[in-house]
C-alpha positions in Angstrom: -20.3 -18.9 -14.5 -22.9 -16.2 -15.4 -21.8 -12.6 -15.2 -24.7 -10.2 -15.4 -22.7 -7.0 -15.1 -22.2 -4.8 -18.1 -23.3 -5.1 -21.8 -22.9 -8.4 -23.5 -19.6 -9.4 -25.1 -16.1 -8.1 -24.1 -17.6 -5.6 -21.6 -18.4 -8.6 -19.3 -15.6 -10.0 -17.2 -16.7 -13.6 -18.0 -16.0 -13.0 -21.7 -12.3 -13.2 -21.0 -11.5 -16.9 -20.2 -7.7 -17.3 -20.7 -6.5 -19.2 -17.6 -3.0 -17.6 -17.8 -4.1 -14.0 -18.0 -3.9 -12.3 -14.7 -2.0 -9.7 -12.6 1.1 -11.8 -12.2 1.8 -12.3 -16.0 0.9 -8.7 -16.7 3.3 -7.5 -14.0 6.2 -9.6 -15.5 5.7 -7.9 -18.9 5.2 -4.6 -17.1 8.5 -5.0 -15.2 10.4 -5.6 -18.5 8.9 -2.5 -20.0 9.5 -0.5 -16.8 13.2 -1.2 -17.3 13.3 -0.7 -21.1 11.2 2.3 -21.7 13.2 4.8 -19.6 16.4 3.7 -21.5 14.7 4.3 -24.8 13.4 7.6 -23.7 16.8 8.8 -22.4 18.6 7.7 -25.6 15.9 9.3 -27.6 16.5 12.6 -25.8 20.3 12.2 -26.5 19.5 11.7 -30.2 17.7 15.1 -30.2 20.6 16.7 -28.4 22.9 15.4 -31.1 20.5 16.4 -33.8 20.1 19.9 -32.3 16.5 20.5 -33.5 14.1 23.3 -32.9 11.5 21.2 -34.7 11.4 23.5 -37.7 12.8 23.2 -41.2 16.1 24.6 -40.1 18.1 23.6 -37.0 18.0 26.0 -34.1 21.2 27.6 -32.9 19.8 29.5 -29.9 20.3 28.3 -26.3 16.6 28.6 -25.5 14.9 25.4 -26.8 11.6 25.9 -25.0 10.0 24.0 -22.1 10.7 20.6 -23.7 14.3 21.4 -24.6 15.7 21.9 -21.0 18.0 18.9 -21.4 19.7 20.0 -24.7 23.4 20.8 -24.6 26.2 21.2 -27.0 26.7 17.7 -28.4 30.4 16.6 -28.1 32.6 15.5 -31.0 34.3 12.8 -28.9 34.2 9.9 -28.3 33.5 9.4 -31.9 31.4 6.3 -31.2 29.0 7.9 -28.7 26.1 8.7 -31.1 26.6 5.3 -32.7 26.2 3.7 -29.3 23.2 5.7 -28.0 21.2 5.6 -31.2 22.1 1.9 -31.8 20.7 1.2 -28.3 17.6 3.3 -28.9 16.7 1.6 -32.1 17.7 -2.0 -31.3 16.1 -1.9 -27.9 12.9 -0.4 -29.4 12.7 -3.2 -31.9 13.5 -5.8 -29.3 10.7 -4.9 -26.9 8.0 -4.9 -29.6 7.0 -8.5 -28.8 7.0 -7.7 -25.0 4.7 -4.7 -25.7 2.3 -6.8 -27.8 2.1 -9.5 -25.1 1.6 -6.8 -22.4 -1.3 -5.3 -24.4 -2.8 -8.7 -24.9 -2.6 -9.4 -21.1 -4.4 -6.2 -20.2 -7.0 -6.3 -23.0 -9.9 -6.9 -20.6 -9.1 -3.6 -18.9 -9.8 -1.7 -22.1 -13.4 -3.0 -22.0 -13.9 -2.6 -18.2 -17.5 -1.7 -17.2 -18.4 0.8 -16.0 -15.7 2.7 -17.7 -15.4 5.3 -14.9 -16.0 4.5 -11.2 -14.1 7.2 -9.4 -11.6 10.0 -9.9 -8.7 7.6 -9.2 -10.2 5.2 -11.8 -10.6 8.0 -14.3 -7.0 9.0 -13.9 -5.9 5.4 -14.4 -8.0 5.1 -17.5 -6.7 8.4 -18.9 -3.1 7.3 -18.3 -3.9 4.1 -20.0 -5.2 6.0 -23.1 -2.0 8.0 -23.3 0.1 5.0 -22.7 -1.4 2.7 -25.2 -2.0 5.4 -27.8 1.4 6.9 -27.3 3.2 3.5 -27.4 1.4 2.5 -30.6 2.3 5.9 -32.2 5.9 5.9 -31.1 6.7 2.4 -32.1 4.9 2.7 -35.4 6.6 5.9 -36.4 10.0 4.7 -35.2 9.7 1.4 -37.2 8.7 3.4 -40.3 11.7 5.7 -39.8 14.0 2.7 -39.6 12.7 1.5 -42.9 13.1 5.1 -44.3 9.4 5.3 -45.2 7.8 8.6 -44.3 4.1 8.7 -45.0 3.7 11.4 -42.3 1.7 14.6 -42.6 4.6 16.5 -41.0 8.3 15.9 -40.1 9.0 12.6 -38.5 11.3 14.3 -36.0 8.6 16.7 -34.8 5.9 14.0 -34.6 8.1 11.5 -32.8 9.5 14.1 -30.4 6.1 15.4 -29.2 4.7 11.9 -29.3 7.4 10.7 -27.0 6.5 13.4 -24.4 2.8 12.4 -24.5 3.8 8.7 -24.2 6.2 9.3 -21.3 3.6 11.4 -19.4 1.1 8.6 -19.6 3.8 6.1 -18.6 4.8 8.1 -15.5 1.2 8.5 -14.4 0.4 4.8 -15.1 3.5 3.6 -13.2 2.7 5.8 -10.2 -0.8 4.4 -10.0 0.0 0.8 -10.8 3.4 0.2 -9.2 2.1 -1.0 -5.8 -0.3 -3.4 -7.7 2.7 -4.7 -9.8 4.8 -5.3 -6.7 2.0 -7.1 -4.9 1.3 -9.3 -8.0 5.0 -10.2 -8.5 5.2 -11.2 -4.8 2.1 -13.4 -5.1 3.9 -16.2 -6.8 7.5 -17.4 -7.4 9.0 -16.6 -10.8 11.2 -19.8 -10.6 8.1 -21.8 -9.6 6.2 -20.6 -12.7 9.2 -21.4 -14.9 9.0 -25.0 -13.5 5.2 -25.3 -14.1 4.3 -27.2 -17.2 1.0 -27.0 -19.1 -0.6 -29.9 -17.1 0.0 -28.1 -13.8 -1.0 -24.6 -15.0 -3.8 -23.1 -12.9 -5.5 -19.8 -13.2 -5.1 -17.0 -10.7 -8.1 -16.7 -8.3 -10.7 -14.1 -9.4 -10.0 -12.2 -6.2 -6.4 -11.5 -7.4 -7.7 -8.7 -9.7 -9.9 -7.8 -12.6 -7.5 -9.5 -15.1 -7.9 -12.9 -13.5 -10.7 -14.9 -15.2 -14.0 -15.7 -13.4 -14.8 -18.5 -15.8 -11.5 -19.9 -17.0 -11.1 -22.2 -19.9 -8.7 -25.1 -20.0 -5.1 -23.9 -20.6 -3.5 -24.4 -24.0 -0.2 -22.9 -23.0 1.6 -22.4 -19.7 2.8 -19.1 -18.4 6.4 -20.2 -18.9 5.5 -21.0 -22.5 4.1 -17.5 -23.1 7.2 -15.9 -21.5 9.5 -18.2 -23.6 7.6 -17.3 -26.7 7.8 -13.6 -26.1 11.5 -13.9 -25.1 12.3 -15.9 -28.2 10.6 -13.3 -30.4 12.5 -10.4 -28.8 15.8 -12.3 -29.0 15.3 -13.1 -32.7 14.5 -9.5 -33.5 17.6 -8.3 -31.6 19.8 -10.8 -33.4 18.5 -9.8 -36.8 18.9 -6.1 -36.3 21.8 -5.3 -33.9 24.4 -6.1 -36.5 23.6 -2.8 -38.3 24.9 -1.0 -35.3 27.8 -3.3 -34.3 29.3 -3.5 -37.8 32.1 -5.8 -38.8 31.1 -9.5 -39.3 27.8 -8.9 -37.4 26.5 -6.7 -40.2 25.7 -9.9 -42.2 23.2 -10.8 -39.5 21.2 -7.6 -39.8 18.5 -9.1 -42.1 15.8 -6.8 -40.7 17.8 -3.6 -41.3 17.3 -1.7 -44.6 21.1 -1.1 -44.9 22.3 -4.5 -43.8 24.1 -5.5 -47.0 23.5 -2.7 -49.4 26.8 -1.0 -50.5 27.6 1.4 -53.3 30.2 3.9 -54.2 34.0 3.7 -54.0 34.6 0.1 -55.1 31.2 -1.5 -54.9 31.0 -4.9 -53.2 34.5 -4.7 -51.7 35.8 -4.0 -48.2 36.6 -0.5 -49.2 32.9 0.4 -49.7 30.2 1.0 -47.1 26.5 1.6 -46.7 24.7 4.8 -47.7 21.3 6.3 -46.8 20.5 8.3 -49.9 21.8 7.8 -53.5 22.6 10.6 -55.8 19.7 9.6 -58.0 17.2 9.8 -55.1 18.6 13.2 -54.2 18.3 14.5 -57.8 22.0 14.9 -58.2 23.5 14.6 -61.7 27.0 14.1 -62.8 26.9 17.3 -64.8 26.4 19.6 -61.8 29.1 17.8 -59.8 31.7 17.9 -62.7 34.3 20.4 -63.8 31.8 23.3 -63.4 31.2 22.6 -59.7 32.4 25.3 -57.3 32.2 25.7 -53.5 31.2 29.0 -52.0 32.9 29.7 -48.7 31.9 32.9 -46.9 30.3 34.4 -43.8 26.9 35.8 -43.0 28.5 39.3 -42.8 29.1 40.0 -46.5 30.4 43.5 -45.6 33.5 41.9 -44.2 34.6 39.4 -46.8 33.3 38.4 -50.2 32.7 34.6 -50.4 35.6 32.6 -51.7 34.8 30.4 -54.8 36.8 27.2 -54.9 37.1 24.4 -57.4 37.8 20.8 -56.3 41.3 21.3 -57.6 41.7 24.4 -55.3 40.6 22.3 -52.3 43.0 19.5 -53.2 45.9 22.0 -53.2 45.1 23.0 -49.6 46.5 21.1 -46.6 44.9 17.7 -46.5 44.0 15.8 -43.3 42.9 12.2 -42.8 40.5 11.1 -40.0 39.1 7.6 -39.3 35.4 8.1 -38.5 32.2 6.1 -38.8 28.8 7.4 -40.0 25.9 6.7 -37.6 22.3 7.5 -38.6 19.1 8.2 -36.7 17.7 5.0 -38.2 20.1 3.0 -36.0 22.5 1.8 -38.6 26.1 2.8 -38.8 29.2 2.1 -40.9 32.5 0.9 -39.6 35.3 3.5 -39.4 36.3 4.9 -42.8 39.5 6.8 -43.7 38.3 10.3 -44.8 40.7 12.8 -46.4 40.0 16.4 -47.0 40.3 20.0 -45.8 39.7 20.8 -42.1 36.5 22.9 -41.6 38.4 25.2 -39.3 40.8 26.0 -42.1 37.9 26.9 -44.4 36.5 29.0 -41.6 39.8 30.9 -41.4 39.8 31.3 -45.2 36.3 32.9 -44.9 37.5 35.4 -42.3 35.7 33.8 -39.4 38.5 33.0 -37.0 36.1 31.9 -34.2 32.9 30.8 -35.8 29.9 30.1 -33.7 28.3 27.9 -36.4 28.3 27.1 -40.1 25.3 26.7 -42.4 26.1 23.9 -44.9 24.0 23.8 -48.1 23.9 20.9 -50.5 23.2 20.6 -54.1 20.4 18.2 -53.2 17.1 19.2 -54.8 14.2 19.5 -52.3 13.7 17.4 -49.2 14.5 18.4 -45.7 18.1 17.4 -45.6 19.7 19.7 -48.1 21.1 21.9 -45.3 22.6 21.5 -41.9 24.0 23.6 -39.1 27.2 22.7 -37.3 28.3 24.2 -34.0 31.5 26.1 -33.4 32.9 23.1 -31.4 32.2 20.8 -34.4 33.9 23.2 -36.8 37.0 23.6 -34.7 37.5 19.9 -34.1 40.7 18.9 -36.0 38.9 15.8 -37.4 36.0 17.7 -38.8 36.5 17.8 -42.6 35.2 18.8 -45.9 36.1 15.3 -47.3 37.2 14.8 -50.8 38.4 11.2 -50.6 37.5 8.1 -48.6 39.5 5.0 -48.1 42.2 6.2 -50.5 39.9 6.9 -53.5 37.9 9.9 -54.7 34.4 10.1 -53.3 31.9 8.4 -55.5 28.8 10.3 -56.5 26.6 8.4 -54.1 29.1 9.1 -51.3 28.9 12.8 -51.9 31.3 13.7 -54.7 32.7 16.2 -55.2 32.8 17.1 -51.5 31.0 16.2 -48.3 31.1 17.1 -44.6 32.3 14.5 -42.1 32.3 15.4 -38.4 33.1 13.1 -35.4 30.2 11.8 -33.4 27.7 13.6 -35.7 24.4 12.2 -36.8 24.7 11.0 -40.4 22.0 13.4 -41.7 24.3 16.3 -40.7 27.3 14.9 -42.6 26.0 16.7 -45.7 26.8 15.3 -49.1 27.3 17.2 -52.4 28.2 20.4 -50.5 27.5 23.6 -52.5 28.3 26.3 -49.9 29.6 26.9 -46.4 28.4 30.1 -44.6 30.2 30.6 -41.3 28.7 32.7 -38.6 30.6 34.6 -36.0 
């Protein structure tokens, strides 16, 4: 069938000949993304609430987070598994829907070359939303996957880029869904899902051209059925989920997390035994040496009001002589991986706050010995400080911290993103 409209090549509708491409298949993939993307967006916002960012080098402590921070709140310390759950869902679901997203983009590829590119104001709005949607999706999924692999070839902070990229993406998503939702519903009702799942290759027929622009006007012979495409996409998603979810579930499932950067890697207390657990950053990578964490190490504990109390300077032996407390807590990181519960022993942060003279601290600035990088400091809220299980940990699982696990002392706070459980602590500055 000759199609004289538009320039030659992909700008002509007759160029696209796949007999299974059409509004129905696109709508099935669209429905899956319509369910998944809001969950990923919501859990992503929760991640930022837990991380407490102001999108600058130092975490914000003010209640006013700007127009995009309206949802932020004081992140709770309990239940201790909450961040592990929300971030695990965010990362695992994001990886799982990658095949669905790729198939969806394949199914709508002709629309990207539609000619003429703009026919009306409504069509211009649809095209603009498509640009935000496709561009935003590519950016968000690409940066998210790179973050999971702890590779940061970004010109700015991953958190800043991913945060603002998410809002651009969700804006395009909302506009696109508003415009296309009636079309999706109509397409899904045009044929039976069960019927398509029972249709083999020999009985596969193209949708009629009148069904919409995506339906071919000059279809080729089918080489795969619609149920084959859906099965292929579903199998890909299932495989990715099975090979990544173990990093969040922990226990025996951790062995299945072959796609996770921290699936089997352990180091520290008793490397290779059940007493050890995954880490995100080694002492070597952080520039930490045994010399600066040895006998000469001292912890400075003070307040931001130096007129009130001079900072206390404590050795590790001084800390060990203070009242010790043990808490069973996991570490959960923004990359989606988490450890099982570990038995941490050390001094309560609220006891150190009292020692500094800050009886009711609003926050604490934790500084690390780590050299350079964006994670050599963190701010913890007053509620996190006062939780009885928030510790400056000195031991874990019955043994002294190893250098890679933060020796001589590290912070551990319930339900806190791992990046804020600062290792190699050098000072605590409490703020009233």
